[in-house]
N, CA, C and O atoms as a Tinker XYZ file with bonds, in Angstrom:
   380  protein
     1  N    -16.222000  144.752000  -72.508000    73     2
     2  CA   -15.824000  143.776000  -71.503000    64     1     3
     3  C    -16.714000  143.931000  -70.292000    63     2     4     5
     4  O    -16.978000  145.052000  -69.858000    81     3
     5  N    -17.169000  142.854000  -69.751000    73     3     6
     6  CA   -18.110000  142.895000  -68.636000    64     5     7
     7  C    -17.436000  143.145000  -67.302000    63     6     8     9
     8  O    -18.110000  143.521000  -66.342000    81     7
     9  N    -16.141000  142.951000  -67.210000    73     7    10
    10  CA   -15.443000  143.127000  -65.953000    64     9    11
    11  C    -15.561000  141.930000  -65.036000    63    10    12    13
    12  O    -15.088000  141.981000  -63.900000    81    11
    13  N    -16.172000  140.865000  -65.490000    73    11    14
    14  CA   -16.330000  139.660000  -64.679000    64    13    15
    15  C    -15.072000  138.814000  -64.808000    63    14    16    17
    16  O    -14.628000  138.527000  -65.920000    81    15
    17  N    -14.505000  138.419000  -63.696000    73    15    18
    18  CA   -13.273000  137.645000  -63.707000    64    17    19
    19  C    -13.419000  136.258000  -64.277000    63    18    20    21
    20  O    -12.412000  135.616000  -64.577000    81    19
    21  N    -14.643000  135.764000  -64.440000    73    19    22
    22  CA   -14.848000  134.420000  -64.960000    64    21    23
    23  C    -15.201000  134.379000  -66.428000    63    22    24    25
    24  O    -15.762000  133.388000  -66.895000    81    23
    25  N    -14.887000  135.432000  -67.174000    73    23    26
    26  CA   -15.331000  135.540000  -68.557000    64    25    27
    27  C    -14.331000  135.041000  -69.582000    63    26    28    29
    28  O    -14.454000  135.377000  -70.760000    81    27
    29  N    -13.352000  134.256000  -69.181000    73    27    30
    30  CA   -12.398000  133.753000  -70.141000    64    29    31
    31  C    -13.105000  132.901000  -71.189000    63    30    32    33
    32  O    -14.123000  132.270000  -70.902000    81    31
    33  N    -12.568000  132.886000  -72.385000    73    31    34
    34  CA   -13.101000  132.042000  -73.434000    64    33    35
    35  C    -14.335000  132.605000  -74.116000    63    34    36    37
    36  O    -14.977000  131.897000  -74.892000    81    35
    37  N    -14.687000  133.861000  -73.848000    73    35    38
    38  CA   -15.795000  134.487000  -74.533000    64    37    39
    39  C    -17.130000  134.354000  -73.834000    63    38    40    41
    40  O    -18.015000  135.175000  -74.074000    81    39
    41  N    -17.319000  133.367000  -72.987000    73    39    42
    42  CA   -18.591000  133.237000  -72.276000    64    41    43
    43  C    -18.663000  134.295000  -71.189000    63    42    44    45
    44  O    -17.666000  134.604000  -70.537000    81    43
    45  N    -19.844000  134.840000  -71.006000    73    43    46
    46  CA   -20.022000  135.863000  -69.988000    64    45    47
    47  C    -21.489000  136.090000  -69.713000    63    46    48    49
    48  O    -22.335000  135.343000  -70.204000    81    47
    49  N    -21.804000  137.110000  -68.936000    73    47    50
    50  CA   -23.180000  137.342000  -68.509000    64    49    51
    51  C    -24.133000  137.740000  -69.629000    63    50    52    53
    52  O    -25.342000  137.815000  -69.413000    81    51
    53  N    -23.603000  137.997000  -70.825000    73    51    54
    54  CA   -24.463000  138.348000  -71.953000    64    53    55
    55  C    -24.478000  137.258000  -73.016000    63    54    56    57
    56  O    -24.937000  137.485000  -74.136000    81    55
    57  N    -23.981000  136.083000  -72.669000    73    55    58
    58  CA   -24.021000  134.933000  -73.577000    64    57    59
    59  C    -25.466000  134.485000  -73.739000    63    58    60    61
    60  O    -26.367000  135.013000  -73.088000    81    59
    61  N    -25.674000  133.514000  -74.606000    73    59    62
    62  CA   -27.026000  133.014000  -74.844000    64    61    63
    63  C    -27.058000  131.496000  -74.755000    63    62    64    65
    64  O    -26.034000  130.826000  -74.886000    81    63
    65  N    -28.258000  130.967000  -74.527000    73    63    66
    66  CA   -28.484000  129.526000  -74.525000    64    65    67
    67  C    -27.654000  128.784000  -73.494000    63    66    68    69
    68  O    -27.433000  129.250000  -72.376000    81    67
    69  N    -27.207000  127.617000  -73.911000    73    67    70
    70  CA   -26.439000  126.735000  -73.029000    64    69    71
    71  C    -25.181000  127.421000  -72.494000    63    70    72    73
    72  O    -24.794000  127.211000  -71.344000    81    71
    73  N    -24.549000  128.237000  -73.330000    73    71    74
    74  CA   -23.331000  128.924000  -72.909000    64    73    75
    75  C    -23.605000  129.817000  -71.687000    63    74    76    77
    76  O    -22.801000  129.844000  -70.755000    81    75
    77  N    -24.724000  130.543000  -71.684000    73    75    78
    78  CA   -25.074000  131.385000  -70.542000    64    77    79
    79  C    -25.400000  130.532000  -69.324000    63    78    80    81
    80  O    -24.964000  130.848000  -68.217000    81    79
    81  N    -26.162000  129.453000  -69.510000    73    79    82
    82  CA   -26.500000  128.568000  -68.390000    64    81    83
    83  C    -25.226000  128.056000  -67.725000    63    82    84    85
    84  O    -25.106000  128.094000  -66.501000    81    83
    85  N    -24.286000  127.582000  -68.519000    73    83    86
    86  CA   -23.044000  127.057000  -67.961000    64    85    87
    87  C    -22.201000  128.160000  -67.318000    63    86    88    89
    88  O    -21.547000  127.929000  -66.302000    81    87
    89  N    -22.215000  129.349000  -67.904000    73    87    90
    90  CA   -21.478000  130.460000  -67.316000    64    89    91
    91  C    -22.020000  130.797000  -65.930000    63    90    92    93
    92  O    -21.254000  130.897000  -64.972000    81    91
    93  N    -23.336000  130.973000  -65.818000    73    91    94
    94  CA   -23.935000  131.333000  -64.530000    64    93    95
    95  C    -23.748000  130.200000  -63.524000    63    94    96    97
    96  O    -23.466000  130.455000  -62.353000    81    95
    97  N    -23.899000  128.967000  -63.962000    73    95    98
    98  CA   -23.731000  127.814000  -63.072000    64    97    99
    99  C    -22.335000  127.812000  -62.441000    63    98   100   101
   100  O    -22.191000  127.495000  -61.261000    81    99
   101  N    -21.320000  128.161000  -63.213000    73    99   102
   102  CA   -19.930000  128.102000  -62.751000    64   101   103
   103  C    -19.380000  129.431000  -62.211000    63   102   104   105
   104  O    -18.323000  129.446000  -61.580000    81   103
   105  N    -20.078000  130.533000  -62.448000    73   103   106
   106  CA   -19.569000  131.851000  -62.075000    64   105   107
   107  C    -19.259000  131.940000  -60.580000    63   106   108   109
   108  O    -20.018000  131.463000  -59.736000    81   107
   109  N    -18.150000  132.550000  -60.291000    73   107   110
   110  CA   -17.717000  132.779000  -58.904000    64   109   111
   111  C    -17.721000  131.488000  -58.091000    63   110   112   113
   112  O    -18.176000  131.456000  -56.947000    81   111
   113  N    -17.206000  130.428000  -58.703000    73   111   114
   114  CA   -17.093000  129.146000  -58.017000    64   113   115
   115  C    -18.427000  128.497000  -57.697000    63   114   116   117
   116  O    -18.510000  127.672000  -56.788000    81   115
   117  N    -19.467000  128.855000  -58.427000    73   115   118
   118  CA   -20.795000  128.283000  -58.202000    64   117   119
   119  C    -21.625000  129.047000  -57.187000    63   118   120   121
   120  O    -22.739000  128.634000  -56.865000    81   119
   121  N    -21.100000  130.154000  -56.679000    73   119   122
   122  CA   -21.789000  130.902000  -55.627000    64   121   123
   123  C    -23.074000  131.582000  -56.096000    63   122   124   125
   124  O    -23.959000  131.848000  -55.283000    81   123
   125  N    -23.189000  131.861000  -57.368000    73   123   126
   126  CA   -24.341000  132.619000  -57.874000    64   125   127
   127  C    -25.532000  131.728000  -58.200000    63   126   128   129
   128  O    -26.676000  132.138000  -58.003000    81   127
   129  N    -25.292000  130.532000  -58.688000    73   127   130
   130  CA   -26.359000  129.687000  -59.242000    64   129   131
   131  C    -27.565000  129.498000  -58.337000    63   130   132   133
   132  O    -28.692000  129.467000  -58.831000    81   131
   133  N    -27.369000  129.371000  -57.030000    73   131   134
   134  CA   -28.480000  129.123000  -56.119000    64   133   135
   135  C    -28.951000  130.358000  -55.358000    63   134   136   137
   136  O    -29.799000  130.262000  -54.470000    81   135
   137  N    -28.400000  131.516000  -55.707000    73   135   138
   138  CA   -28.828000  132.751000  -55.052000    64   137   139
   139  C    -30.222000  133.136000  -55.548000    63   138   140   141
   140  O    -30.537000  132.951000  -56.724000    81   139
   141  N    -31.053000  133.671000  -54.654000    73   139   142
   142  CA   -32.387000  134.086000  -55.087000    64   141   143
   143  C    -32.344000  135.302000  -56.002000    63   142   144   145
   144  O    -31.556000  136.225000  -55.795000    81   143
   145  N    -33.193000  135.288000  -57.004000    73   143   146
   146  CA   -33.357000  136.435000  -57.891000    64   145   147
   147  C    -34.161000  137.485000  -57.118000    63   146   148   149
   148  O    -35.133000  137.140000  -56.446000    81   147
   149  N    -33.771000  138.757000  -57.204000    73   147   150
   150  CA   -34.496000  139.809000  -56.482000    64   149   151
   151  C    -36.003000  139.816000  -56.785000    63   150   152   153
   152  O    -36.437000  139.407000  -57.862000    81   151
   153  N    -36.767000  140.281000  -55.830000    73   151   154
   154  CA   -38.220000  140.451000  -55.952000    64   153   155
   155  C    -38.966000  139.135000  -56.155000    63   154   156   157
   156  O    -40.040000  139.125000  -56.757000    81   155
   157  N    -38.419000  138.036000  -55.665000    73   155   158
   158  CA   -39.124000  136.759000  -55.721000    64   157   159
   159  C    -38.978000  135.966000  -56.995000    63   158   160   161
   160  O    -39.600000  134.913000  -57.137000    81   159
   161  N    -38.179000  136.437000  -57.922000    73   159   162
   162  CA   -37.935000  135.690000  -59.158000    64   161   163
   163  C    -38.616000  136.288000  -60.365000    63   162   164   165
   164  O    -39.203000  137.368000  -60.306000    81   163
   165  N    -38.522000  135.555000  -61.468000    73   163   166
   166  CA   -39.081000  135.995000  -62.751000    64   165   167
   167  C    -40.120000  135.002000  -63.249000    63   166   168   169
   168  O    -39.840000  133.810000  -63.375000    81   167
   169  N    -41.318000  135.494000  -63.529000    73   167   170
   170  CA   -42.357000  134.647000  -64.124000    64   169   171
   171  C    -41.986000  134.413000  -65.581000    63   170   172   173
   172  O    -41.655000  135.344000  -66.316000    81   171
   173  N    -42.050000  133.148000  -65.977000    73   171   174
   174  CA   -41.660000  132.794000  -67.340000    64   173   175
   175  C    -42.404000  131.537000  -67.771000    63   174   176   177
   176  O    -43.217000  130.995000  -67.023000    81   175
   177  N    -42.121000  131.090000  -68.964000    73   175   178
   178  CA   -42.600000  129.802000  -69.485000    64   177   179
   179  C    -41.371000  129.002000  -69.871000    63   178   180   181
   180  O    -40.397000  129.547000  -70.389000    81   179
   181  N    -41.426000  127.715000  -69.614000    73   179   182
   182  CA   -40.326000  126.845000  -70.005000    64   181   183
   183  C    -40.136000  126.953000  -71.517000    63   182   184   185
   184  O    -41.092000  126.867000  -72.287000    81   183
   185  N    -38.911000  127.139000  -71.911000    73   183   186
   186  CA   -38.600000  127.238000  -73.334000    64   185   187
   187  C    -38.508000  125.866000  -73.992000    63   186   188   189
   188  O    -38.265000  125.759000  -75.194000    81   187
   189  N    -38.706000  124.817000  -73.194000    73   187   190
   190  CA   -38.727000  123.461000  -73.726000    64   189   191
   191  C    -40.138000  122.942000  -73.898000    63   190   192   193
   192  O    -40.504000  122.475000  -74.976000    81   191
   193  N    -40.953000  123.022000  -72.815000    73   191   194
   194  CA   -42.301000  122.434000  -72.858000    64   193   195
   195  C    -43.431000  123.457000  -72.767000    63   194   196   197
   196  O    -44.590000  123.104000  -72.985000    81   195
   197  N    -43.124000  124.711000  -72.450000    73   195   198
   198  CA   -44.144000  125.753000  -72.383000    64   197   199
   199  C    -44.830000  125.921000  -71.043000    63   198   200   201
   200  O    -45.705000  126.776000  -70.906000    81   199
   201  N    -44.458000  125.129000  -70.054000    73   199   202
   202  CA   -45.071000  125.202000  -68.720000    64   201   203
   203  C    -44.716000  126.533000  -68.042000    63   202   204   205
   204  O    -43.545000  126.912000  -68.009000    81   203
   205  N    -45.720000  127.250000  -67.498000    73   203   206
   206  CA   -45.387000  128.462000  -66.746000    64   205   207
   207  C    -44.738000  128.110000  -65.410000    63   206   208   209
   208  O    -45.134000  127.145000  -64.755000    81   207
   209  N    -43.744000  128.894000  -65.013000    73   207   210
   210  CA   -43.108000  128.712000  -63.705000    64   209   211
   211  C    -42.380000  129.991000  -63.329000    63   210   212   213
   212  O    -42.243000  130.898000  -64.150000    81   211
   213  N    -41.918000  130.065000  -62.099000    73   211   214
   214  CA   -41.150000  131.211000  -61.632000    64   213   215
   215  C    -39.702000  130.761000  -61.451000    63   214   216   217
   216  O    -39.423000  129.832000  -60.693000    81   215
   217  N    -38.793000  131.422000  -62.148000    73   215   218
   218  CA   -37.361000  131.172000  -61.977000    64   217   219
   219  C    -36.956000  131.939000  -60.720000    63   218   220   221
   220  O    -36.862000  133.167000  -60.740000    81   219
   221  N    -36.719000  131.220000  -59.637000    73   219   222
   222  CA   -36.459000  131.844000  -58.343000    64   221   223
   223  C    -34.976000  132.036000  -58.045000    63   222   224   225
   224  O    -34.610000  132.902000  -57.251000    81   223
   225  N    -34.119000  131.230000  -58.679000    73   223   226
   226  CA   -32.675000  131.352000  -58.513000    64   225   227
   227  C    -32.052000  131.576000  -59.888000    63   226   228   229
   228  O    -32.713000  131.393000  -60.910000    81   227
   229  N    -30.788000  131.968000  -59.912000    73   227   230
   230  CA   -30.158000  132.316000  -61.187000    64   229   231
   231  C    -30.024000  131.131000  -62.141000    63   230   232   233
   232  O    -29.949000  131.328000  -63.354000    81   231
   233  N    -29.993000  129.921000  -61.623000    73   231   234
   234  CA   -30.089000  128.707000  -62.436000    64   233   235
   235  C    -31.217000  127.888000  -61.830000    63   234   236   237
   236  O    -31.223000  127.621000  -60.628000    81   235
   237  N    -32.165000  127.493000  -62.659000    73   235   238
   238  CA   -33.299000  126.723000  -62.162000    64   237   239
   239  C    -33.865000  125.816000  -63.224000    63   238   240   241
   240  O    -33.463000  125.858000  -64.387000    81   239
   241  N    -34.818000  124.985000  -62.798000    73   239   242
   242  CA   -35.412000  124.003000  -63.702000    64   241   243
   243  C    -36.918000  124.157000  -63.779000    63   242   244   245
   244  O    -37.563000  124.587000  -62.823000    81   243
   245  N    -37.461000  123.804000  -64.912000    73   243   246
   246  CA   -38.901000  123.730000  -65.092000    64   245   247
   247  C    -39.430000  122.606000  -64.202000    63   246   248   249
   248  O    -38.889000  121.501000  -64.223000    81   247
   249  N    -40.476000  122.872000  -63.424000    73   247   250
   250  CA   -41.005000  121.825000  -62.549000    64   249   251
   251  C    -41.677000  120.674000  -63.306000    63   250   252   253
   252  O    -41.848000  119.590000  -62.746000    81   251
   253  N    -42.054000  120.890000  -64.553000    73   251   254
   254  CA   -42.731000  119.853000  -65.334000    64   253   255
   255  C    -41.747000  118.945000  -66.069000    63   254   256   257
   256  O    -41.821000  117.723000  -65.942000    81   255
   257  N    -40.825000  119.533000  -66.839000    73   255   258
   258  CA   -39.942000  118.718000  -67.688000    64   257   259
   259  C    -38.487000  118.704000  -67.233000    63   258   260   261
   260  O    -37.688000  117.919000  -67.746000    81   259
   261  N    -38.130000  119.564000  -66.274000    73   259   262
   262  CA   -36.744000  119.617000  -65.811000    64   261   263
   263  C    -35.824000  120.438000  -66.689000    63   262   264   265
   264  O    -34.610000  120.426000  -66.484000    81   263
   265  N    -36.370000  121.152000  -67.665000    73   263   266
   266  CA   -35.546000  121.990000  -68.542000    64   265   267
   267  C    -34.780000  123.024000  -67.743000    63   266   268   269
   268  O    -35.353000  123.689000  -66.880000    81   267
   269  N    -33.484000  123.171000  -68.019000    73   267   270
   270  CA   -32.608000  124.059000  -67.260000    64   269   271
   271  C    -32.591000  125.449000  -67.893000    63   270   272   273
   272  O    -32.339000  125.608000  -69.087000    81   271
   273  N    -32.865000  126.445000  -67.059000    73   271   274
   274  CA   -32.899000  127.846000  -67.467000    64   273   275
   275  C    -31.976000  128.645000  -66.563000    63   274   276   277
   276  O    -31.691000  128.235000  -65.438000    81   275
   277  N    -31.507000  129.793000  -67.060000    73   275   278
   278  CA   -30.672000  130.679000  -66.239000    64   277   279
   279  C    -30.800000  132.109000  -66.732000    63   278   280   281
   280  O    -31.170000  132.380000  -67.874000    81   279
   281  N    -30.479000  133.003000  -65.822000    73   279   282
   282  CA   -30.376000  134.423000  -66.148000    64   281   283
   283  C    -29.189000  134.954000  -65.360000    63   282   284   285
   284  O    -28.938000  134.513000  -64.239000    81   283
   285  N    -28.459000  135.898000  -65.940000    73   283   286
   286  CA   -27.298000  136.451000  -65.239000    64   285   287
   287  C    -27.727000  137.633000  -64.380000    63   286   288   289
   288  O    -28.693000  138.321000  -64.709000    81   287
   289  N    -27.016000  137.873000  -63.284000    73   287   290
   290  CA   -27.386000  138.971000  -62.396000    64   289   291
   291  C    -27.564000  140.333000  -63.077000    63   290   292   293
   292  O    -28.511000  141.043000  -62.737000    81   291
   293  N    -26.693000  140.736000  -64.031000    73   291   294
   294  CA   -26.916000  142.056000  -64.622000    64   293   295
   295  C    -28.164000  142.137000  -65.505000    63   294   296   297
   296  O    -28.581000  143.228000  -65.896000    81   295
   297  N    -28.753000  140.988000  -65.815000    73   295   298
   298  CA   -29.903000  140.971000  -66.728000    64   297   299
   299  C    -31.153000  140.375000  -66.069000    63   298   300   301
   300  O    -32.095000  139.990000  -66.762000    81   299
   301  N    -31.163000  140.298000  -64.739000    73   299   302
   302  CA   -32.228000  139.567000  -64.044000    64   301   303
   303  C    -33.502000  140.367000  -63.793000    63   302   304   305
   304  O    -34.339000  139.942000  -62.997000    81   303
   305  N    -33.666000  141.485000  -64.434000    73   303   306
   306  CA   -34.867000  142.292000  -64.218000    64   305   307
   307  C    -35.883000  142.136000  -65.341000    63   306   308   309
   308  O    -36.930000  142.783000  -65.323000    81   307
   309  N    -35.583000  141.275000  -66.325000    73   307   310
   310  CA   -36.480000  141.089000  -67.464000    64   309   311
   311  C    -36.526000  139.611000  -67.836000    63   310   312   313
   312  O    -35.495000  139.030000  -68.176000    81   311
   313  N    -37.714000  138.988000  -67.777000    73   311   314
   314  CA   -37.825000  137.572000  -68.126000    64   313   315
   315  C    -37.362000  137.250000  -69.547000    63   314   316   317
   316  O    -37.025000  136.103000  -69.839000    81   315
   317  N    -37.342000  138.243000  -70.426000    73   315   318
   318  CA   -36.883000  138.024000  -71.801000    64   317   319
   319  C    -35.411000  137.629000  -71.844000    63   318   320   321
   320  O    -34.944000  137.098000  -72.852000    81   319
   321  N    -34.681000  137.879000  -70.773000    73   319   322
   322  CA   -33.251000  137.557000  -70.738000    64   321   323
   323  C    -32.965000  136.141000  -70.244000    63   322   324   325
   324  O    -31.809000  135.720000  -70.230000    81   323
   325  N    -33.987000  135.406000  -69.841000    73   323   326
   326  CA   -33.793000  134.030000  -69.389000    64   325   327
   327  C    -33.378000  133.176000  -70.578000    63   326   328   329
   328  O    -33.974000  133.257000  -71.652000    81   327
   329  N    -32.362000  132.366000  -70.380000    73   327   330
   330  CA   -31.846000  131.491000  -71.431000    64   329   331
   331  C    -32.110000  130.033000  -71.081000    63   330   332   333
   332  O    -32.172000  129.670000  -69.906000    81   331
   333  N    -32.264000  129.210000  -72.095000    73   331   334
   334  CA   -32.585000  127.783000  -71.971000    64   333   335
   335  C    -31.402000  126.977000  -72.479000    63   334   336   337
   336  O    -30.855000  127.266000  -73.543000    81   335
   337  N    -31.008000  125.964000  -71.716000    73   335   338
   338  CA   -29.841000  125.160000  -72.088000    64   337   339
   339  C    -30.119000  124.165000  -73.202000    63   338   340   341
   340  O    -29.183000  123.657000  -73.819000    81   339
   341  N    -31.367000  123.880000  -73.467000    73   339   342
   342  CA   -31.715000  122.959000  -74.536000    64   341   343
   343  C    -32.338000  121.675000  -73.994000    63   342   344   345
   344  O    -32.095000  121.276000  -72.856000    81   343
   345  N    -33.136000  121.049000  -74.830000    73   343   346
   346  CA   -33.816000  119.810000  -74.460000    64   345   347
   347  C    -32.792000  118.738000  -74.119000    63   346   348   349
   348  O    -31.836000  118.520000  -74.864000    81   347
   349  N    -32.997000  118.072000  -72.991000    73   347   350
   350  CA   -32.120000  116.979000  -72.584000    64   349   351
   351  C    -30.864000  117.395000  -71.844000    63   350   352   353
   352  O    -30.100000  116.540000  -71.397000    81   351
   353  N    -30.633000  118.710000  -71.704000    73   351   354
   354  CA   -29.431000  119.170000  -71.001000    64   353   355
   355  C    -29.538000  118.830000  -69.516000    63   354   356   357
   356  O    -30.598000  118.980000  -68.908000    81   355
   357  N    -28.436000  118.376000  -68.948000    73   355   358
   358  CA   -28.361000  118.077000  -67.520000    64   357   359
   359  C    -27.224000  118.897000  -66.911000    63   358   360   361
   360  O    -26.169000  119.073000  -67.520000    81   359
   361  N    -27.460000  119.388000  -65.710000    73   359   362
   362  CA   -26.424000  120.120000  -64.998000    64   361   363
   363  C    -25.282000  119.163000  -64.643000    63   362   364   365
   364  O    -25.512000  117.964000  -64.483000    81   363
   365  N    -24.062000  119.675000  -64.520000    73   363   366
   366  CA   -22.916000  118.809000  -64.215000    64   365   367
   367  C    -23.101000  117.952000  -62.957000    63   366   368   369
   368  O    -22.601000  116.829000  -62.909000    81   367
   369  N    -23.797000  118.449000  -61.957000    73   367   370
   370  CA   -23.972000  117.679000  -60.721000    64   369   371
   371  C    -25.056000  116.609000  -60.832000    63   370   372   373
   372  O    -25.332000  115.904000  -59.861000    81   371
   373  N    -25.668000  116.483000  -62.001000    73   371   374
   374  CA   -26.696000  115.457000  -62.226000    64   373   375
   375  C    -26.161000  114.243000  -62.962000    63   374   376   377
   376  O    -26.893000  113.274000  -63.165000    81   375
   377  N    -24.909000  114.276000  -63.362000    73   375   378
   378  CA   -24.338000  113.144000  -64.124000    64   377   379
   379  C    -24.140000  111.924000  -63.250000    63   378   380
   380  O    -23.672000  110.891000  -63.728000    81   379
């Protein structure tokens, strides 16, 4: 158990793909999603289009295609932990 109060339903900071993106987006009432990742972010490549970019907040988008990516705070020290919500995914506030 992760000890996170928002982990009902099985989703949590160690989820993958869209489930992790949605978990981080909603965690702690949305307070985490726009927080800066320590040390200036994580260098990565978009898992949708391959464009290199820096994920600067816990939920962010590829500057080229808009692909939504996220990483959870306990796993934010390794770009390999960044998860992709999938092609065409839109954040709830974009509907």
